[in-house]
C-alpha positions in Angstrom: 151.5 42.2 -9.7 151.5 42.6 -6.0 148.2 44.2 -4.9 149.9 46.8 -2.8 151.8 48.2 -5.7 149.0 48.1 -8.3 147.3 51.4 -7.5 150.6 53.4 -7.2 152.0 52.0 -10.4 148.7 52.6 -12.1 148.8 56.2 -11.0 152.2 56.7 -12.5 151.1 55.2 -15.8 147.8 57.2 -15.9 149.9 60.3 -15.5 151.9 59.5 -18.6 148.7 58.8 -20.6 146.9 62.0 -19.6 150.1 64.0 -20.1 150.2 62.7 -23.6 147.0 64.6 -24.2 148.4 67.6 -22.4 151.5 67.6 -24.6 149.4 67.3 -27.8 147.4 70.3 -26.7 150.7 72.1 -26.1 151.8 71.1 -29.6 148.7 72.8 -31.1 149.2 76.0 -28.9 152.9 76.0 -30.1 151.8 75.9 -33.7 149.3 78.8 -33.1 152.0 80.8 -31.4 154.3 80.4 -34.4 151.6 80.9 -37.0 151.9 77.3 -38.3 148.4 76.1 -37.5 146.8 79.2 -39.1 148.5 78.4 -42.3 146.7 75.0 -42.4 143.2 76.4 -42.1 140.9 75.5 -45.0 141.1 78.0 -47.8 144.0 79.8 -46.0 146.2 81.9 -48.2 148.9 81.9 -45.6 152.2 80.1 -46.2 154.3 78.5 -43.5 155.9 81.2 -41.4 159.6 81.7 -41.8 160.9 79.3 -39.1 164.6 79.6 -38.9 165.2 76.0 -37.8 163.9 73.9 -40.6 164.6 70.7 -38.7 162.2 71.9 -36.0 159.5 72.6 -38.6 160.0 69.2 -40.2 159.7 67.5 -36.8 156.7 69.6 -35.8 154.8 68.7 -39.0 155.6 65.0 -38.6 154.1 65.1 -35.0 150.9 66.7 -36.3 150.6 64.2 -39.1 151.4 61.2 -36.9 148.9 62.4 -34.3 146.2 62.8 -37.0 145.9 66.5 -36.4 147.1 67.3 -39.9 147.4 65.4 -43.2 149.1 65.9 -46.5 146.9 66.9 -49.5 149.2 67.0 -52.4 152.0 69.4 -51.5 150.0 71.0 -48.8 149.6 70.2 -45.1 146.0 70.7 -44.0 144.4 70.7 -40.6 142.0 67.8 -39.7 139.1 67.9 -37.2 140.3 67.3 -33.7 139.3 67.8 -30.0 140.9 67.4 -26.6 139.2 66.4 -23.4 140.2 65.5 -19.8 138.0 63.8 -17.4 137.9 64.5 -13.7 138.6 60.7 -13.2 141.8 60.9 -15.3 143.1 63.9 -13.3 142.2 62.4 -9.9 144.1 59.2 -10.8 147.2 61.0 -12.0 150.0 63.0 -10.5 149.1 66.6 -11.7 152.6 67.9 -10.9 153.9 65.7 -13.7 151.8 67.6 -16.2 152.9 71.0 -14.9 156.5 69.9 -15.1 156.0 69.1 -18.8 154.1 72.4 -19.3 157.3 74.1 -18.3 159.3 72.0 -20.7 156.8 72.8 -23.5 157.1 76.5 -22.8 160.6 76.4 -24.1 159.9 74.6 -27.3 159.4 77.7 -29.4 163.0 78.6 -28.8 164.0 75.5 -30.8 162.2 77.1 -33.8 165.0 79.6 -33.7 168.0 77.3 -32.9 168.7 73.8 -31.6 171.1 75.3 -29.1 169.1 78.4 -28.1 170.3 79.6 -24.6 166.7 79.8 -23.3 166.2 76.0 -23.8 167.0 75.0 -20.2 167.1 71.2 -20.6 170.8 70.3 -20.4 172.0 68.0 -17.5 175.1 70.2 -17.4 174.4 73.9 -17.7 170.8 73.5 -16.4 171.4 71.2 -13.5 169.5 73.5 -11.2 166.4 73.0 -13.3 166.8 69.3 -13.3 167.3 69.4 -9.6 163.7 70.7 -9.4 162.4 68.2 -11.9 163.9 65.3 -10.1 162.1 66.3 -6.9 158.7 66.1 -8.7 156.1 63.9 -7.0 156.2 61.7 -10.1 159.9 60.9 -9.5 159.4 60.5 -5.8 156.7 58.0 -6.5 158.8 55.7 -8.7 161.6 55.9 -6.2 159.2 54.7 -3.5 157.9 51.9 -5.6 161.5 50.9 -6.4 162.3 50.8 -2.7 159.3 48.6 -1.9 159.9 46.2 -4.8 163.5 45.7 -3.8 162.6 45.7 -0.1 165.6 47.9 0.7 166.8 47.6 4.3 169.7 48.5 6.6 172.9 46.8 5.4 172.1 46.6 1.7 174.7 47.5 -0.9 173.0 49.6 -3.6 174.2 50.8 -7.0 172.0 53.7 -8.4 172.7 54.3 -12.1 171.9 57.8 -13.4 171.2 58.8 -9.8 170.8 62.6 -10.4 170.8 64.9 -7.4 167.8 63.8 -5.4 167.9 60.0 -5.2 171.2 59.6 -3.3 169.9 61.0 0.0 166.6 59.1 -0.4 168.1 55.7 -1.0 171.0 56.2 1.4 168.5 56.7 4.2 166.8 53.4 3.4 169.9 51.3 4.0 171.5 53.3 6.9 173.6 53.0 8.9 175.3 49.7 7.9 174.6 49.7 4.1 176.6 51.1 1.2 175.3 53.4 -1.5 177.0 54.4 -4.7 175.4 56.7 -7.2 176.6 56.9 -10.8 175.9 60.3 -12.4 177.4 61.5 -15.7 176.5 65.1 -15.1 179.3 66.8 -13.1 176.9 69.4 -11.8 174.2 67.0 -10.7 176.9 64.8 -9.1 178.2 67.8 -7.2 174.8 68.7 -5.9 174.2 65.1 -4.7 177.7 64.9 -3.1 177.1 68.2 -1.2 173.8 66.9 0.2 175.3 63.6 1.3 178.1 65.4 3.1 175.8 67.8 4.7 173.8 64.9 6.1 176.9 63.1 7.2 176.1 60.0 5.2 179.6 58.5 5.1 178.2 55.2 3.8 177.3 56.9 0.5 179.2 58.3 -2.4 178.8 59.5 -6.0 180.9 58.5 -9.0 180.9 61.2 -11.7 181.0 58.9 -14.8 178.9 57.0 -17.2 177.9 53.4 -16.5 179.0 52.5 -20.0 182.6 53.4 -19.2 182.9 52.0 -15.7 185.2 49.1 -14.8 183.1 47.2 -12.4 184.8 45.4 -9.5 182.3 45.8 -6.5 179.3 43.5 -6.2 175.9 45.0 -5.1 172.8 43.5 -3.6 170.6 45.9 -5.6 171.0 47.9 -8.8 168.5 50.7 -9.5 168.0 52.2 -12.9 165.2 54.8 -13.1 164.5 56.9 -16.2 168.1 56.6 -17.5 168.4 54.3 -20.5 166.9 56.9 -22.8 169.9 59.2 -22.3 172.9 56.9 -23.1 174.7 55.9 -26.3 175.1 52.2 -25.6 172.2 50.6 -23.6 173.8 47.2 -24.2 177.1 48.2 -22.5 175.2 49.9 -19.7 173.1 46.9 -19.0 176.1 44.6 -19.2 177.9 46.6 -16.6 174.8 46.7 -14.4 174.5 43.0 -14.5 178.3 42.7 -13.8 177.8 44.8 -10.7 174.8 42.7 -9.5 175.7 39.9 -7.2 174.3 36.4 -7.6 170.9 36.4 -5.9 170.6 40.2 -6.3 167.9 42.2 -7.9 167.7 45.0 -10.3 164.8 47.3 -11.0 164.3 49.4 -14.2 161.7 52.1 -14.4 160.7 53.9 -17.5 157.8 54.8 -19.8 157.9 52.0 -22.3 156.2 52.8 -25.6 155.5 49.1 -26.4 153.6 48.5 -23.2 151.9 51.8 -22.4 149.3 53.7 -24.4 150.6 57.2 -25.1 151.7 59.4 -28.0 155.3 58.5 -28.5 156.0 61.2 -31.2 154.8 64.1 -29.0 156.8 62.8 -26.0 160.0 62.5 -28.0 159.4 65.9 -29.6 159.6 67.6 -26.3 162.2 65.3 -24.7 164.6 66.0 -27.6 164.9 69.5 -26.2 167.4 67.8 -23.9 170.6 67.3 -26.0 171.3 64.0 -24.1 168.0 62.4 -25.1 168.4 59.4 -27.4 164.8 58.1 -27.6 162.4 56.1 -25.5 163.4 52.4 -25.3 160.9 49.6 -25.6 160.7 47.1 -22.7 161.0 44.2 -25.0 164.2 45.6 -26.4 165.7 45.9 -22.9 164.6 42.4 -21.9 166.0 40.9 -25.2 169.4 42.6 -24.4 169.3 41.3 -20.8 168.5 37.7 -21.9 171.3 37.7 -24.5 173.7 38.9 -21.8 172.6 36.2 -19.3 170.0 33.6 -20.2 169.8 32.5 -16.5 168.1 35.7 -15.4 164.5 35.7 -14.2 162.8 38.8 -15.5 159.3 40.0 -14.7 157.3 43.1 -15.7 155.2 44.9 -13.1 152.5 47.0 -14.5 153.7 48.6 -17.7 156.6 50.6 -16.4 158.8 48.4 -14.1 161.1 45.6 -15.0 162.5 43.6 -12.2 165.5 41.4 -12.8 166.5 38.5 -10.5 170.0 37.2 -10.9 
C-alpha cells in the first residue's frame, strides 16, 4: 500500500474496530434498559420481559451468544463474565465522531423491541433523508471520500460515475474535476437525490447531475474514467447486477474504487454491526471483499484488482 495512504486508511479501520467494542457495550446497555440482562443473572427468578417484537428478542439473544456475553444452559440463557475497555491509543487513532454517530443509531434500537417499523426508528433513506444527510457529512465519510479521490488521482476533465452518491458526495467530487469534467451521481433515494441536486444547482455546477435510480436497473451507455462505490453494496438486492453495470460504465483503462467494512478482512464484531444496521430497512448485510472480487473476476477475467489496507478495493480495467 502506498505509504501516504497507510495512516489514513488505518485510522478508518481502527475506527471500525473500536466502534465494534462501543456497539457491544451499547448492546449490554440496551438489554439492561429492557430488563433482558437482569433476567440472565445467576439465580435470577426473573423471566424474559414481555418484548412485543419476538424477532428482535431472537436477534438480540443471538448477538449476546455469538459475542460470548451469554450462553445457553439447557433451556435458559445465562450471562457470562465479560468486560469492556478502551485504550487512549485506540481512541487517538480512530475517528471519534464515527462512534458518536453509531451511539445515535444505537439509541433507537429499543424502539425495534416494540415494532420493526416503529416511527421513531429514523434510519430510512427515504423518510429520514435529513438524518442521513447528517450521517454522510461525518468525518469518517469525509475521510473515505478523500482517500478515494487520492487513490483515483481525480483531476480537472475526468468523467466520474458515483454509485450510491447520497447527498454530500456530489458537490465534493464535482469540485475535484471542475470545470471541464463531468460528474454523474446515482442515488436510489428520491429525497437524498433531491438534496444533492439542490446543492449542485446552488453552486452552479452545470457539469454535474444526479440520476434518481438504482445502479441495478440502469441501461448504461456513457463511459466514465472513474467509478466510485463507497459504502453502497450492502444496501442493494443484486450486487452482481450492480457490479456488472459499474464495469460496463467504466472505460478501458479506467479505474473503480470500492470502499466498505469487509468482515473477511477486518477484525470486528459482525453480528453486532449487522444488528444495528438492520434498523435501516434497506440494509441487506455486509459483503465480504472476496465475494466482491470473485464476482468481478467472473464478470471480466482481464481486470487487475488490488486491495489497499482492509477496506479499499481498486479495480483497473
